[in-house]
DRENDO-1510 file (C-alpha; in Angstrom, 1 decimal, always signed):
<recs>
REC; n; res; u; v; w
REC; 1; MET; -12.6; -32.7; -19.9 .
REC; 2; ASN; -13.1; -34.5; -16.6 .
REC; 3; LEU; -13.3; -32.5; -13.5 .
REC; 4; ASP; -9.7; -33.6; -12.3 .
REC; 5; ARG; -7.7; -32.6; -15.0 .
REC; 6; PHE; -9.6; -29.4; -15.2 .
REC; 7; SER; -9.2; -28.9; -11.6 .
REC; 8; ALA; -5.4; -29.7; -11.7 .
REC; 9; ALA; -5.3; -27.1; -15.1 .
REC; 10; TRP; -6.8; -24.2; -13.0 .
REC; 11; SER; -6.2; -24.5; -9.4 .
REC; 12; PRO; -2.8; -22.4; -10.4 .
REC; 13; ARG; -4.5; -20.3; -11.9 .
REC; 14; VAL; -7.3; -19.5; -9.9 .
REC; 15; LEU; -4.8; -19.3; -6.9 .
REC; 16; SER; -3.0; -16.4; -8.6 .
REC; 17; VAL; -6.5; -14.4; -9.0 .
REC; 18; LEU; -7.1; -15.0; -5.4 .
REC; 19; ARG; -3.9; -13.7; -4.4 .
REC; 20; ILE; -4.4; -10.6; -6.9 .
REC; 21; MET; -7.2; -9.9; -5.4 .
REC; 22; SER; -6.8; -10.4; -1.8 .
REC; 23; ALA; -4.0; -7.8; -2.6 .
REC; 24; LEU; -5.2; -5.1; -3.9 .
REC; 25; LEU; -8.2; -5.5; -1.3 .
REC; 26; VAL; -5.7; -4.8; +1.6 .
REC; 27; LEU; -3.6; -2.7; -0.8 .
REC; 28; GLN; -6.1; -0.2; -0.8 .
REC; 29; HIS; -6.1; +0.0; +2.6 .
REC; 30; GLY; -2.5; +1.2; +2.9 .
REC; 31; THR; -2.7; +3.8; +0.2 .
REC; 32; ALA; -5.9; +5.2; +1.7 .
REC; 33; LYS; -3.5; +5.6; +5.3 .
REC; 34; LEU; -0.3; +6.7; +4.2 .
REC; 35; LEU; -1.6; +8.4; +0.5 .
REC; 36; GLY; -5.0; +9.4; +1.3 .
REC; 37; PHE; -6.9; +7.4; -1.1 .
REC; 38; PRO; -9.2; +6.4; -1.7 .
REC; 39; ILE; -10.5; +9.0; +0.8 .
REC; 40; HIS; -12.0; +7.2; +4.0 .
REC; 41; PRO; -12.4; +9.5; +6.9 .
REC; 42; GLN; -11.4; +7.0; +9.4 .
REC; 43; MET; -8.0; +5.7; +8.0 .
REC; 44; ASN; -6.6; +8.7; +5.8 .
REC; 45; ASN; -3.7; +10.8; +7.5 .
REC; 46; ALA; -2.8; +8.1; +10.2 .
REC; 47; ALA; +0.6; +9.8; +12.3 .
REC; 48; MET; +4.0; +9.0; +11.8 .
REC; 49; PHE; +4.9; +5.3; +13.2 .
REC; 50; SER; +1.1; +5.0; +14.5 .
REC; 51; MET; +0.1; +1.7; +14.9 .
REC; 52; SER; -2.3; +2.6; +12.0 .
REC; 53; TRP; +0.6; +3.9; +9.8 .
REC; 54; ASN; +2.6; +1.2; +11.0 .
REC; 55; ALA; -0.2; -1.3; +9.7 .
REC; 56; GLY; -0.4; +0.9; +6.1 .
REC; 57; VAL; +2.9; +0.6; +5.4 .
REC; 58; ILE; +2.7; -3.4; +5.8 .
REC; 59; GLU; -0.5; -2.9; +3.7 .
REC; 60; LEU; +1.3; -1.0; +1.1 .
REC; 61; ILE; +4.4; -3.1; +0.6 .
REC; 62; GLY; +3.1; -6.2; +1.1 .
REC; 63; GLY; -0.3; -5.8; -0.6 .
REC; 64; ALA; +2.2; -4.7; -3.7 .
REC; 65; LEU; +4.8; -7.4; -3.7 .
REC; 66; LEU; +1.4; -9.4; -3.4 .
REC; 67; VAL; -0.2; -7.9; -6.6 .
REC; 68; ILE; +2.8; -9.0; -8.7 .
REC; 69; GLY; +3.4; -12.3; -6.7 .
REC; 70; LEU; +7.4; -11.4; -5.7 .
REC; 71; PHE; +8.5; -12.8; -2.0 .
REC; 72; SER; +4.6; -14.1; -2.3 .
REC; 73; ARG; +5.0; -16.5; +0.8 .
REC; 74; ALA; +6.6; -14.0; +3.2 .
REC; 75; SER; +4.4; -11.4; +2.5 .
REC; 76; ALA; +1.3; -12.9; +3.1 .
REC; 77; PHE; +2.6; -14.6; +6.1 .
REC; 78; ILE; +3.6; -10.9; +7.6 .
REC; 79; LEU; +0.1; -9.7; +6.1 .
REC; 80; SER; -1.3; -12.6; +8.1 .
REC; 81; GLY; +0.0; -11.8; +11.1 .
REC; 82; MET; -0.7; -8.1; +10.7 .
REC; 83; THR; -4.5; -9.1; +10.5 .
REC; 84; ALA; -4.3; -11.6; +13.4 .
REC; 85; PHE; -3.1; -8.8; +15.1 .
REC; 86; ALA; -5.7; -6.0; +14.3 .
REC; 87; TYR; -8.6; -8.4; +14.7 .
REC; 88; PHE; -7.0; -9.1; +18.6 .
REC; 89; ILE; -6.5; -5.4; +19.2 .
REC; 90; ALA; -9.5; -4.0; +17.6 .
REC; 91; HIS; -12.5; -6.3; +17.4 .
REC; 92; ALA; -11.6; -9.1; +20.0 .
REC; 93; PRO; -12.5; -6.8; +22.7 .
REC; 94; LYS; -15.3; -5.8; +21.5 .
REC; 95; GLY; -16.9; -9.3; +21.9 .
REC; 96; PHE; -16.5; -12.9; +21.1 .
REC; 97; TYR; -18.3; -12.8; +17.7 .
REC; 98; PRO; -17.0; -11.7; +14.6 .
REC; 99; LEU; -20.2; -10.7; +13.2 .
REC; 100; LEU; -21.1; -8.6; +16.0 .
REC; 101; ASN; -17.3; -7.2; +17.0 .
REC; 102; GLY; -16.8; -6.0; +13.5 .
REC; 103; GLY; -14.2; -8.7; +12.7 .
REC; 104; GLU; -15.3; -10.6; +9.8 .
REC; 105; LEU; -12.9; -8.5; +7.1 .
REC; 106; ALA; -9.8; -8.7; +9.4 .
REC; 107; ALA; -10.5; -12.7; +10.2 .
REC; 108; LEU; -11.2; -13.7; +6.6 .
REC; 109; TYR; -8.4; -11.5; +5.6 .
REC; 110; CYS; -5.8; -13.5; +8.2 .
REC; 111; PHE; -6.8; -17.1; +6.9 .
REC; 112; THR; -6.6; -15.9; +3.3 .
REC; 113; PHE; -3.4; -14.8; +3.8 .
REC; 114; LEU; -2.7; -17.4; +6.1 .
REC; 115; TYR; -3.4; -20.4; +3.3 .
REC; 116; LEU; -1.5; -18.1; +0.5 .
REC; 117; ALA; +1.9; -17.8; +2.5 .
REC; 118; CYS; +1.2; -22.5; +2.5 .
REC; 119; ALA; +0.1; -22.5; -1.3 .
REC; 120; GLY; +2.5; -19.8; -3.1 .
REC; 121; GLY; +1.3; -17.4; -5.4 .
REC; 122; GLY; +0.2; -19.8; -8.1 .
REC; 123; SER; +1.3; -19.5; -11.6 .
REC; 124; TRP; +0.2; -16.1; -13.0 .
REC; 125; SER; +3.2; -14.6; -10.6 .
REC; 126; VAL; +6.4; -13.5; -10.5 .
REC; 127; ASP; +7.7; -15.8; -7.8 .
REC; 128; ALA; +6.8; -18.7; -10.5 .
REC; 129; LEU; +8.2; -16.8; -13.3 .
REC; 130; LEU; +12.0; -17.0; -11.4 .
REC; 131; LYS; +11.4; -20.5; -10.6 .
REC; 132; ARG; +11.1; -21.7; -13.9 .
REC; 133; LYS; +14.4; -19.8; -15.4 .
</recs>
């Protein structure tokens, strides 16, 4: 099998794996803030309507939608904006370099979700299933 055929066959599937894993990783931030699981000393019990609580709502709902691949582009776009906002509010004031200001994960989430907003949910998504019908 040549590399182009292999890539064409697997790209939509690997895109789905990227979407699912990114969504599961951001989803745990939302469950920690809103549901207290997993236990994280700095995230648990966010005060209602605080910035952390609002982020938790976006992470929980957006993460759940992205896991199944429903409204993938819109969910990813909102999550991209939320993680960019988190970077500039929580990390950028501590210094310019993400390695030094602790913002590597927020920056990586931001650009991963931005890519997913452009690329869509991939072949293993509810969006793809609905498009086929």
